[in-house]
C-alpha positions in Angstrom: 259.8 -25.3 176.9 257.9 -22.7 178.9 254.4 -23.6 179.9 251.5 -21.3 178.9 251.2 -20.2 182.6 254.9 -19.2 182.8 254.6 -17.3 179.5 251.6 -15.4 180.7 253.4 -14.5 184.0 256.4 -13.1 182.0 254.1 -11.2 179.7 252.4 -9.6 182.8 255.8 -8.6 184.2 256.9 -6.7 181.1 254.4 -3.8 181.4 255.0 -3.5 185.1 258.8 -3.3 184.6 258.4 -0.8 181.8 256.1 1.4 184.0 258.7 1.3 186.8 261.6 2.2 184.5 259.7 5.1 183.1 258.8 6.5 186.5 260.3 10.1 186.7 261.1 9.9 190.4 263.2 6.8 189.8 265.1 8.6 187.0 265.7 11.6 189.3 266.9 9.5 192.3 269.3 7.6 190.0 270.5 11.0 188.7 271.1 12.1 192.2 273.2 9.1 192.9 275.2 9.7 189.7 275.8 13.3 190.7 277.1 12.3 194.1 279.5 9.8 192.6 280.7 12.1 189.8 281.1 15.0 192.4 283.3 12.8 194.6 285.4 11.7 191.6 285.9 15.3 190.5 286.9 16.3 194.0 289.5 13.6 194.2 290.7 14.4 190.7 291.0 18.1 191.4 292.9 17.4 194.6 295.3 15.1 192.7 295.9 17.6 189.9 295.6 20.9 191.8 298.3 22.7 189.8 297.4 21.2 186.4 294.9 22.5 183.8 294.1 19.8 181.3 292.2 20.7 178.2 290.9 17.3 176.9 290.2 16.4 173.3 286.5 16.2 174.3 286.7 19.8 175.6 288.4 21.1 172.4 285.7 19.4 170.3 283.0 20.9 172.5 284.5 24.4 172.1 284.7 24.0 168.3 281.1 22.6 168.1 279.8 25.6 170.2 281.6 28.0 167.8 280.1 26.2 164.8 276.6 26.4 166.1 277.0 30.2 166.7 278.7 31.1 163.4 277.5 28.3 161.1 281.1 27.3 160.3 284.0 25.6 162.0 286.6 27.8 163.6 289.9 28.5 162.0 293.2 27.4 163.7 293.6 30.8 165.1 290.1 31.0 166.4 290.3 27.6 167.9 293.5 28.6 169.6 291.7 31.7 171.0 288.9 29.5 172.3 291.3 27.2 174.1 293.3 30.1 175.6 290.0 31.7 176.8 289.0 28.4 178.4 292.3 28.1 180.2 292.0 31.6 181.6 288.4 30.9 182.7 289.5 27.6 184.4 292.3 29.3 186.2 290.1 32.2 187.3 287.4 29.9 188.5 289.9 27.8 190.5 291.5 30.9 192.1 288.1 32.4 192.9 287.0 29.1 194.4 290.2 28.9 196.5 289.6 32.4 197.8 286.0 31.6 198.7 284.6 34.2 196.4 281.8 31.9 195.3 280.6 31.1 198.8 278.8 34.3 199.7 277.9 35.5 196.2 274.2 35.4 195.8 274.3 35.4 192.1 276.7 32.5 191.8 274.8 30.5 194.4 271.6 31.1 192.5 273.1 30.1 189.2 274.6 26.9 190.7 271.2 25.9 192.1 269.5 26.7 188.8 271.9 24.6 186.8 271.4 21.7 189.1 267.6 22.0 188.9 267.7 22.4 185.1 269.2 18.9 185.1 266.2 17.7 187.0 263.8 19.3 184.6 265.6 17.7 181.6 265.4 14.2 183.2 261.7 14.6 184.0 260.9 15.7 180.5 262.6 12.5 179.1 259.4 10.5 179.7 256.4 11.7 177.7 253.2 11.7 179.8 250.7 9.1 178.6 247.0 9.9 177.9 246.1 8.1 181.1 248.4 10.3 183.1 247.1 13.5 181.4 243.5 12.5 181.9 244.1 11.7 185.5 245.7 15.0 186.1 242.9 16.8 184.2 240.2 15.2 186.3 242.1 15.7 189.6 242.6 19.5 188.9 239.3 20.0 186.9 238.7 23.5 188.4 242.0 24.8 187.1 241.0 24.0 183.5 237.3 24.8 183.8 236.1 27.4 181.3 234.5 30.6 182.5 230.8 31.1 183.2 229.2 33.2 180.4 226.0 35.1 180.8 223.6 36.5 178.1 221.5 39.4 179.4 219.8 42.7 178.6 220.1 45.8 180.8 218.1 49.0 181.2 220.0 51.9 182.7 218.9 54.5 185.3 221.0 57.6 185.9 221.0 58.4 189.6 221.9 62.1 189.0 219.0 62.5 186.5 216.4 60.5 188.4 217.3 61.6 192.0 214.8 60.4 194.6 212.4 59.2 191.9 214.8 56.4 190.7 213.5 53.7 193.0 209.9 54.4 192.0 210.6 54.7 188.3 212.6 51.5 188.3 209.9 49.5 190.2 207.2 50.7 187.8 209.2 49.8 184.7 210.2 46.4 186.1 206.5 45.6 186.8 205.7 46.5 183.2 208.6 44.6 181.6 207.7 41.5 183.6 204.3 41.4 181.9 205.9 40.9 178.5 208.0 38.0 177.3 211.3 39.7 177.7 212.0 39.9 174.0 212.0 43.7 174.0 214.5 46.3 172.8 216.0 47.4 176.1 217.4 50.5 174.5 213.9 51.9 174.3 213.7 52.2 178.1 215.6 53.9 180.8 218.2 56.7 180.4 220.7 57.3 177.7 224.0 55.5 178.1 227.1 54.6 176.1 226.8 51.0 177.5 225.4 48.3 175.3 221.9 47.2 176.2 222.4 43.6 175.0 225.2 41.2 176.0 225.7 37.7 174.6 227.8 35.2 176.4 229.7 37.8 178.3 232.4 36.2 180.5 231.8 36.8 184.2 235.3 38.3 184.5 234.6 40.8 181.8 231.3 41.7 183.5 233.3 42.3 186.7 235.8 44.6 184.8 233.0 46.6 183.1 230.5 47.0 185.9 232.3 46.0 189.2 232.4 43.0 191.4 229.1 43.6 193.2 227.2 43.9 189.9 228.8 40.7 188.5 228.0 38.7 191.6 224.3 39.9 191.5 224.2 39.2 187.8 225.4 35.6 188.3 222.6 35.0 190.9 219.8 36.2 188.7 217.0 33.8 187.8 216.8 33.6 183.9 213.5 34.7 182.4 212.6 37.7 184.6 213.5 41.3 185.1 215.5 42.0 188.3 215.2 44.6 190.9 217.6 47.6 190.5 221.2 46.5 190.7 224.0 49.0 191.3 227.1 49.3 189.3 229.9 51.9 189.0 227.7 53.7 186.4 224.4 53.8 188.2 221.4 51.4 188.6 220.3 48.7 186.2 217.3 46.4 185.6 218.6 43.1 184.3 217.0 40.4 182.2 219.1 37.3 182.1 218.3 35.0 179.2 220.9 32.4 179.8 223.7 31.4 182.2 226.2 29.0 180.7 228.3 27.5 183.5 231.9 26.8 182.9 232.8 23.3 181.7 236.0 21.2 181.8 237.2 20.7 178.2 238.1 17.3 176.8 241.8 16.4 176.9 242.1 16.7 173.1 241.1 20.4 173.3 243.8 21.4 175.9 246.4 18.7 175.6 249.4 21.1 175.4 248.2 23.0 178.5 247.7 19.8 180.5 251.0 18.4 179.4 252.8 21.5 180.5 251.2 21.4 183.9 251.9 17.7 184.3 255.6 18.2 183.5 255.7 21.1 185.9 254.1 19.0 188.7 256.6 16.2 187.9 259.5 18.6 188.2 258.3 20.0 191.6 257.7 16.4 192.9 261.1 15.2 191.6 262.9 18.2 193.2 261.2 17.6 196.5 262.4 13.9 196.3 265.9 14.9 195.3 266.3 17.5 198.1 264.9 15.0 200.6 267.8 12.6 199.6 270.3 15.4 199.3 269.6 16.8 202.8 270.2 13.4 204.4 273.9 14.1 203.8 273.7 17.2 206.1 272.8 18.0 209.6 270.8 21.3 209.5 270.9 23.8 212.3 268.6 26.8 212.3 269.4 29.5 214.8 266.1 31.4 214.8 265.7 34.8 216.4 263.6 34.6 219.6 260.8 36.8 218.1 260.7 35.2 214.7 257.6 33.2 213.6 258.4 29.5 213.2 256.6 27.4 210.6 255.7 23.8 211.5 257.9 22.5 208.6 261.0 23.8 210.4 260.4 21.4 213.2 263.0 18.7 213.1 265.6 20.6 211.1 268.1 20.9 213.9 
């Protein structure tokens, strides 16, 4: 019988093995090996049967199943025959086009081939569902990407430069001195010049303030000390006295609030990482030569690809 110590050691190995087996990069590297083997087998098969087009039973079943999904019924004998004949034509055309090298310099075909290969990578990466630990780790490592926007509550008194002219600075300074003697709980619409702008804003996102008043105004608004009236601040409309009552900095939501967003980003990061690993293995099969023009800028990452 196993001792308690041996049993504990085996129990410890199980989670470790499970974690390794669910590692996306391992899946993708294994997939790469399978692709290489299958590709070599197909190359040999095609060379052995160059003049033969074989429509296998599996292929016929696949054609029928595709038809059934599209039309919600199985194909008739005539329709199935048409599908088979179309596949034979397509196979013959593809072989002839490949033999003529038509696929080699066609940008669209090259792009489609690459996309199909990379779609396989994305499917493999998505097989393993991210755990809460992985999602939380990604959320904390990229906190700024998920942080909510700063929101500001404030009042504004508007001064029209065309109406006030040279008296604007003096009028604004006098009103500011008066307003700072009260508690700030005043109706801002009672002061300044007539405007279609609101005089009171509650939890206005900083990006919205930028869109409404301009970047300079929004930056100055964000720097205001809550609880006192500001000096005149310019916007695309004119000059404003501002009274900021509250600045609510952006926060990072809990995972439960944005799980779907974090999951999507984790899967995307996995896909990018897996593709990088796959191409690193794939390119080991090739010697890469880059003949750069003498006056072309060369990035550091090109070094070594010779």
